[in-house]
N, C-alpha and C positions, 0 to 999 in steps of 0.2 A: 678739313683734310683728311684724307682717305688713309686707313690706319694701314700696314706692311701686311704683304702681303702672307708671310710668314705666321706673322701672330694673328691672321684670320686664320691660316694653316689649321695652329692650335687649338681653336676653340670648333672648326668642326672635324675635326675627326678625333676626335674623344674614343676612347675605346670601349666597347660595342659591354655592355653588360654590367660597366662599373656605375656602381649604386650610389654614387658620391660627383657631381659636377665638380667645376674649376673654384667654386667660390666654398666647397664644405658641404651646401645640402646635401641631406639627403633623402633619396627619391621617396614619396610613403607607398606602400604597399596593403594590396586592397586584400581584403579579408571577405571568409564566405559567411551567409547569415546565422550559420552555426558557431563561428568564432567571434560572431559580434554577441548573441544571445548568449556565453560561456562568458566573454568578459563581461557583461553586465549582470548575472548572477554572483560571479566573485568581488563583485564591487558591493554585494550586500552583506554584509555582517550578518545580518538574523539569519537567512537561509543559508549563510554558507555554515553556522552555527548547529543550524535544524539539519543540516544533508549529514553536519558527520554525528548525532546523536542518532539519526537515523540507521546510519551504517554502523555504527557502536549496536544498536539494536538486531541489525539483522545479522552480524558478526556474532553479537552470542547465541541469536537464536539456532545459528548453526553447531554450532561450537557446542550448546550445552548438552545434547545428547550424548555426545563420546564422553564429556566429563564425566555423567552419571556412569557409561556403561564400565568406565575405568577407574569407577571408585574414588573422585574427586571430590564428586556432588553425592551426596546422598539427601535425595529428597522425599524417602519411604520410610525408613527407621525412628522408631520413638524412642523417647529418652525420657522418663517418666517421671526419672530421676533429679528431672529439672522443673518440675511441677510444684506447686505448691496445694495440696491434696485440702487443705483448710481451707483454703482461696479459694475452692472451685475452677480446682487445675490449672492457675494461670502462671504463667512462668516466676520462679523464683529469681528474684532482682530487679532493679531497674530498667525501665523501655523496654519490658517483654523479653528480659534477659538477654541482650547481649552480651559475647562474652567474646574473649580472644576466639573460642573455638565457634561460636555462633556470634557472627559478625550484625547481623540485623535481629538475633534472638532467634526464639525458637514458638512456636505452634501452640497455643493455650489448650488443653485439653492432650493432647497429644504429644507433645516435646519434639514434633518433626522441625528442622533446620527451614527456619523462615527465607533465607537467601536461596538456600538448593531449590527449593519451592517455585519461587519467584523465577528464577535464573532458568528452569525447565519448563514454568508452566509459560515465560515469554514463545518458546518453540513451539508449543500447541497453538497458543492465541496465533503466533502469525501464522502456522499452515492453514490455521482456520478462513483468519483474515485473507490472505493471499491468494489463496483455492479460487474463496469466492468470487475474489475480485476478478480472475481471470476468467469466471464462469461468466460474470456478469457483463463482463465487456465484450467478449467470445460471441457471444446471442446479440446485444446489444449492439456493438457495431456491424457485424454480419447483418443482420435485419435494416439498422440506419443505411447502410452503402443499400442493399437491396430498394427501400422504400425509397428512398432520394435519387437514385438514376431511373427506377423505374418510373415511380410514379402512375398517374391515374388509380386502377383495380388493385393492383398491387399495393400500390403506397397507403389507399384506403385499408384495406387489410388489418397493415402492421399498425396502422394507427388506430385503429380498433380494438387489433391484441395490447398494444401499450396500454390505452385509458382500461381496459377490461381486468389488465393486472394490477393497474394502479389502486384499481376501486375494490378490489381482494381485501378484507383483513389480513394480512397475511401474517400476523402473531398469535390470534385467536388460533388461524387455519395450522402453524407450525405447533401451538399446544397439543390442539387436538388430534392429529394426525401422527403424534410422536410415535407412538407405542405399535402404532398399524404399518408406518413407514419403515421402523427399523426394522420388525418383522420381518419386510417384503427386504431390504439392503442386505439381511443374511439369511434367508431364506430361497428367496428366488435369485438374488443376485449374486448369492455366493460371496458379498463382502463381509468381511472377518469381525467376530460380533465384539460388544465393549465399545473399548473408546473407539475403535476404528467407524464402527457405523454408526453409533453417535456424532463423533467429526464429520462425517461423511453424509449426514442428513441434514446437519444444521449450515453446510456448505451448501447442498441441494436447493437448500429453500433462500439462504442469502441471495445467490444464484440467480435463481429461479423468478424471485420477486424484485433482485438489483438492476435489473439489465435496462430496464423505461427510458431509464435517466440520460443512461449514455446515448439509446436509439434514436432518441430526439436529437441530441448535440450533433450527431453522425451527421441523420438526416440535414440538419439546417448546412452542414458543412458539403455537403456533397451535391446540394440543390446548386450553390456555387460551383463546388469542382469542375460538373459536369457540363459543363459550358464554355469550358476551356479548350485552347486548339489545340494539345495533345491530346484531348480523350477526342475531339474531330477525329486527327489524325490518327489513333487506332481504332474508330468504327472506320474509315473509310480503308483500313487495308483489310478489315475485314476479320479484328479479335472477335475471340471469343468472349460472353458477358465475364466468364470466369476470370479470364485476364484483365479485361478492363476494370473488375472491381478490387483488383486483390495485386495487381500489379500493375495499374495506373493511377487509381484513386488512391487504394490504403495507405501507401506511400508518404500521400500526401494529407494527411489525418494523424501522424504523430504526435504532432505539439500537445491539439486539444485531449487527445489521448493518453498522455505522459502526463498531463494538467489530471486530466478526470481521474486516474491511477490514484495518484499521491493524495485526494481527497476521497476516493473512496474506501483506500484499506482503511483509517482512522474510523470510518463509520462504520466499518464492520469489527473491526476492533471493541468498540464501543457497544453494538449491537452483540458480537458473543457475550459480554461483563450480562449486562441485562438479561439475555437467554437463559444464561446458567442460574442467574437469582430468579428465574421462572420454573428451573427445575428443568431445561432441556441443555442438550452439550454432553460435554464429559463428564465423568464423574469422579469426585474424588473415590480412591487417593491421588489418581492421577493429576496433578496440577497442571491447570490454566492457569491465565489471570483472570478470570471473570468464576474459578468455582472459587479461589483462593478468597476475593473481595469479599464472596458472597458466605462463607464458613468465618471472616471475620468479621461479619454485621452483627454476631452473635454476641462480639467481645468490645465494640465499639467501647466502652464506659471502661469495664473492667480492664483494659489492656488496647490501650486507642494505639500503641504504637502499633500493632498486630492491624490494626484497622485503615491505619493510613498508611502504610508503606505501598501497598497493592493499589490502592486510588491513588496517590500521588505517579506513579510507575505507569500507568493506563494515562492520566491525564497527559503524562511527560510527553508517552508518545502519540496522543492523539496531535497535540498541539502542534512539536515538530512534522510532524506526515503534514500537518493542515498547512502549517508555516511554509514549507519549502512546497507544497503545493501552492502556493500564491507567491513565490519569488521566483517559480518555474514557469509560470501567465506569463508574470513582468517581466522576466526575460524573454521568451519567447514572442513576447507582443511588442514591436519597435513603437508604434505609438502611444504605449502609456506612459506618464509622466507620474513619477512618486511622489 
């Protein structure tokens, strides 16, 4: 039996743009790859927790210099009255002298506020790690793109440069050249002396020895991207090498670069702490997490709280950055099954 014409017309003349049909079913809205990746990332509770902690860490690093400037934090003042001279200069009271005025206690031997020094130390540690990461990623990305796209002799030269860089004993060179390099930075390049020159030296060494890993990753990605249709189209249209490298290829590398960035940052935070222990880097009284931890080693038995707190903070920062990197990698890779 044929349906009446009026009933057929009611089904065929539905208003354009209506998100619901006659049965009440909602149309499925398409989502971009970025939206899908963000949805996967937000579902990962551990990665979201790590992301929040990392944001807090970065916020503290930005705010700390202003708190010191306006006197809210005082990381340099001595408080000898809070130390027990008969006990080797350890803080008076339990847990490193924790009190209402000094929430994390005071530093043995000097009486400086531990919380203020750790908060201000985050700024220096982040500045060094972030700057070194940008240096390493800039060098590695540029050389990786050039080597992967050009191939042939150029790729071979860059590959040998990577092997040569990896073969150098970077730690020994850093220790041996620290005095000469800092003198060169201050005398020839007119870098401000003291903490700034020491920080710049550590940044350059970490960056110049940290680029080979990212260069290899970028090169592998470019070997695949250079065969894509949009690259062939850019070639046919006469695009310059610069445009192909940085306008066509580079935007398609942001996902691995973002993941590698979150994994390199904690490595350089740990490296700064290790170099401070070896006597290279920013020197006290200017605090970094590395030199605070180095100073606390001498009091690991007499004042375990002072030794534990900077070590715990470094551990939290490194773990959270690594968890964030793992979460981003899983979110950006649709083939990942967790």
